[in-house]
C-alpha positions in Angstrom: 159.8 300.0 156.4 163.2 299.2 155.0 166.3 298.5 156.9 170.0 299.2 156.2 171.7 295.9 156.0 175.0 295.4 157.7 177.1 295.5 154.4 175.7 298.9 153.7 176.3 300.1 157.2 179.9 299.0 157.1 180.4 300.5 153.7 179.0 303.8 155.0 181.9 304.0 157.5 180.2 305.1 160.6 182.0 305.0 164.0 180.3 301.7 164.8 182.0 300.0 161.9 185.3 301.8 161.8 188.5 300.4 163.2 190.0 302.2 166.2 192.8 304.4 165.1 195.0 303.3 168.0 195.2 299.8 166.5 197.2 301.2 163.6 199.3 303.8 165.2 202.5 302.3 163.8 202.9 302.3 160.1 205.5 299.8 158.8 207.8 301.5 156.3 211.5 302.1 155.5 213.3 305.4 155.5 214.3 307.1 152.3 216.6 305.0 150.1 219.5 307.5 150.4 219.6 307.1 154.2 221.8 304.4 155.4 224.0 303.4 158.3 223.9 301.4 161.5 220.5 301.4 163.2 219.5 300.2 166.6 216.4 298.4 167.9 215.1 300.6 170.7 211.8 298.9 171.3 209.6 295.9 170.5 205.9 296.8 170.4 202.8 294.7 170.6 200.2 296.1 168.2 196.6 294.9 168.1 196.4 295.9 164.4 199.3 293.6 163.4 199.8 289.9 163.7 203.5 290.2 164.5 205.5 292.3 167.0 206.8 295.6 165.7 210.4 296.7 166.0 211.1 300.4 166.5 214.4 301.2 164.8 216.5 304.4 165.3 218.9 305.6 162.7 220.6 308.9 163.7 217.8 311.4 164.5 215.1 309.4 162.6 213.0 306.5 163.8 210.8 304.1 161.8 208.8 300.9 162.4 209.3 297.5 160.8 208.0 294.0 161.4 210.3 292.3 164.0 212.4 289.5 162.7 212.6 286.3 164.7 215.7 286.7 167.0 215.7 290.5 167.3 216.1 292.1 170.7 216.3 295.6 172.2 219.7 297.1 171.7 220.6 295.0 168.6 222.4 296.8 165.8 221.1 296.4 162.3 222.7 297.6 159.1 220.6 299.8 156.7 221.6 300.6 153.1 224.6 300.0 151.0 227.4 299.7 153.6 229.9 296.9 153.6 229.1 293.3 153.6 225.7 292.7 155.2 226.1 288.9 155.2 223.1 287.1 156.7 222.5 289.0 159.9 218.8 289.1 160.7 217.1 292.5 160.8 219.4 294.1 158.1 217.6 296.2 155.5 219.3 296.0 152.1 218.6 295.9 148.4 217.7 292.6 146.8 220.8 292.6 144.6 223.0 292.5 147.7 221.2 289.6 149.4 222.5 286.1 148.8 220.2 283.5 147.4 218.4 281.0 149.7 218.3 283.6 152.5 214.8 284.2 154.1 213.6 287.8 153.7 210.4 289.8 154.3 208.8 293.2 153.9 209.8 293.5 150.2 209.3 296.6 148.3 207.1 296.4 145.2 209.0 299.3 143.6 212.2 300.9 144.8 211.7 303.3 147.7 208.0 302.6 148.3 208.6 301.5 151.9 207.8 297.8 151.7 204.6 296.1 150.5 205.0 292.3 150.5 205.2 289.8 153.4 204.3 291.4 156.7 202.4 288.7 158.6 203.7 286.7 161.5 205.9 283.7 160.7 206.2 284.4 157.0 209.2 284.9 154.8 210.3 284.5 151.1 213.5 283.2 149.5 215.5 284.6 146.6 215.9 281.9 144.0 218.0 283.6 141.2 219.2 286.9 139.8 219.6 287.8 136.2 219.5 291.0 134.0 218.6 293.4 136.8 215.8 291.2 138.0 215.5 289.2 141.2 213.3 286.1 141.3 211.7 285.5 144.8 209.8 282.4 145.9 206.8 283.8 147.9 205.1 282.0 150.8 202.3 281.0 148.3 205.0 278.9 146.5 204.7 281.2 143.5 207.7 283.0 142.0 207.6 286.7 141.7 210.0 289.1 139.9 211.3 292.2 141.6 213.6 295.1 140.6 217.0 294.5 142.0 217.0 297.9 143.7 213.9 297.0 145.9 214.8 296.6 149.5 213.9 293.9 152.0 214.6 292.8 155.5 216.7 289.7 156.2 215.1 287.0 158.4 211.7 285.5 159.2 209.0 287.5 160.9 208.5 286.5 164.5 205.2 285.3 165.9 205.0 282.1 163.9 203.3 280.3 166.8 200.3 282.5 167.0 198.1 279.8 165.6 199.3 277.1 167.9 197.5 278.3 171.0 193.8 277.4 170.7 191.1 280.1 170.8 188.9 277.8 173.0 185.9 280.1 173.2 184.0 282.4 170.8 184.3 285.4 173.0 188.1 285.5 172.6 187.8 285.4 168.8 185.2 288.2 169.0 187.7 290.6 170.5 190.5 289.5 168.3 188.5 290.3 165.2 186.9 293.5 166.6 190.3 295.0 167.3 190.9 295.1 163.5 187.2 295.8 162.6 186.9 292.4 160.9 183.4 291.0 160.3 182.9 287.9 162.4 181.2 285.5 162.5 180.6 285.1 158.8 177.1 283.9 158.2 175.7 282.4 155.0 173.5 284.9 153.2 170.6 282.6 152.7 170.5 281.8 156.5 169.6 285.3 157.5 166.2 287.1 157.3 165.0 288.5 154.1 165.3 292.0 155.4 169.0 291.6 156.2 170.3 290.5 152.8 169.2 290.2 149.2 169.6 286.4 149.5 167.8 286.3 152.9 165.3 283.5 153.7 166.4 281.4 150.7 163.1 281.9 148.9 163.2 282.2 145.2 166.4 280.3 144.6 167.2 279.6 141.0 170.6 278.1 140.7 170.3 277.7 136.9 170.8 281.5 136.4 174.0 282.6 138.0 174.4 282.4 141.8 170.8 282.4 143.2 169.8 284.2 140.0 171.3 287.5 141.1 173.1 289.7 138.6 173.6 293.1 140.2 174.4 296.3 138.4 178.1 297.1 138.0 177.7 300.3 140.0 175.6 298.7 142.7 176.3 300.0 146.3 177.7 297.8 149.1 175.0 295.3 150.1 173.5 295.1 146.7 176.6 293.9 144.9 176.1 290.2 145.5 175.8 287.1 143.4 177.4 286.9 140.0 179.2 290.3 140.2 180.2 291.6 136.8 179.2 288.4 135.0 180.3 288.3 131.4 177.2 286.3 130.4 174.3 284.4 132.0 172.0 281.6 131.0 172.6 278.2 129.4 175.2 278.0 126.6 173.8 277.0 123.2 175.2 274.0 121.3 175.8 271.9 124.5 179.1 273.7 125.3 
């Protein structure tokens, strides 16, 4: 009798393979672009669903959550929006066109007023390299340069929690709970090392490395668990003419 392999079970989305909602209670986002003023950090939160501490910011009668910059503390005032000279104060949320070059920034919007999409992990930051013709060039943590609209907003500073990799895990049980809190699949096992019933590559029998990856070319509409091997391969087999 057949058995549902783990990739299919996770893709089905049952309660067993679904992340706990309380791990992501806090959504990192900015307020609407037309709201500005002086905000206050009213709390720093530890969230199991995020790698960095989260800052709860209050602006008037509104509150929102943002990744905490290194050096923030409860009670610190941060400037939000187009008001005066923001300078280089960490935690300020301003448009890219108002931020000087060579200043570390994070939580950058992909499009104006989308709430922030790029750079939210602990210890990461980007740097503005140049500005021209309404475009801002930002050097990302990957060392690649990306172009943004000058009206996109970002937070000044570096995200705190840069030392999270310095403390050793020591034992597998600790890593198990770290990964489980975010519903991440761990440990990752090679497909050919499992039983034949648990994966299409299981047992390693029938390998044919000359045709794609283990000779598997799944259909483009294959379900989770069957979409393995040379997914959406443009062509298979040996090229003619020696090239």
